[in-house]
C-alpha positions, 0 to 999 in steps of 0.5 A, a space after each residue: 502505529 502511524 496514527 499514534 505517531 501523529 500522522 492522519 490515517 485513512 483506512 480503506 476496505 470493502 468490509 465494514 467489520 474489518 474497519 470497525 476496530 480502526 474507526 475507534 482509534 484517534 487520528 484514524 478515519 475509515 472509508 468503506 469502499 470496493 476498490 475492485 468493482 466500483 469507481 476509485 473513491 479517492 481524489 487526492 494523493 497521499 504523503 504515505 500509502 501503505 498496502 499489506 497482504 493485498 494484490 489486485 493488479 489493475 489497481 497497481 498503477 492507481 496505487 503508485 499514482 496516489 503517492 504525493 510529491 515527497 511521499 512514500 509507498 510501502 507495499 508488502 504482499 504474498 509472492 509466488 511460492 506461497 502456494 507451496 506452503 499455504 494460502 493464498 494459493 491462487 497465482 492471481 493474488 501472488 506477485 511474480 518475481 520483480 513485479 513490485 519493482 516493475 510497478 513503481 519503476 516509472 514513477 517512484 525511486 526504490 529505497 528498499 526491496 525484498 523478494 523471498 521467503 520469510 520464516 518468522 513470524 509464520 512462513 510466507 513468500 513475500 515481496 515488499 518495497 519502499 519507494 518515494 516520489 521525489 519532489 523538487 530538490 529541497 522542496 517540502 509541501 507547505 501544508 500537510 496533505 488533506 483527505 478529500 473524499 
């Protein structure tokens, strides 16, 4: 969706097969990387960071820090309660109440936040947040951010 709207997109996953369908899309670059067991492979900040259905707590500060000045973080993943209805069920991979708020509070301004049960399209306990890194008042980057891998 973001690439179709003309935004450059970088998809990152440790699973090469998961990246194959993205690699063929115009405007999308992929990077196969193990974010949990190897050095952080990204050197820049990004205009937008989107994370879905993923939680590795040691990376939360790094993910938040990856949002560029004037940029946005959109993050959604499973929350406590999910184990009562399905997978994932390991508390290691389920957000605690208010955890996303706590993760961004020192660096980003929260625009929207939700924590609860979502019945559709399939039942899930989720947390989601949209937060921005404010830049200087009225300032905009002169050039769009570039990926420097």
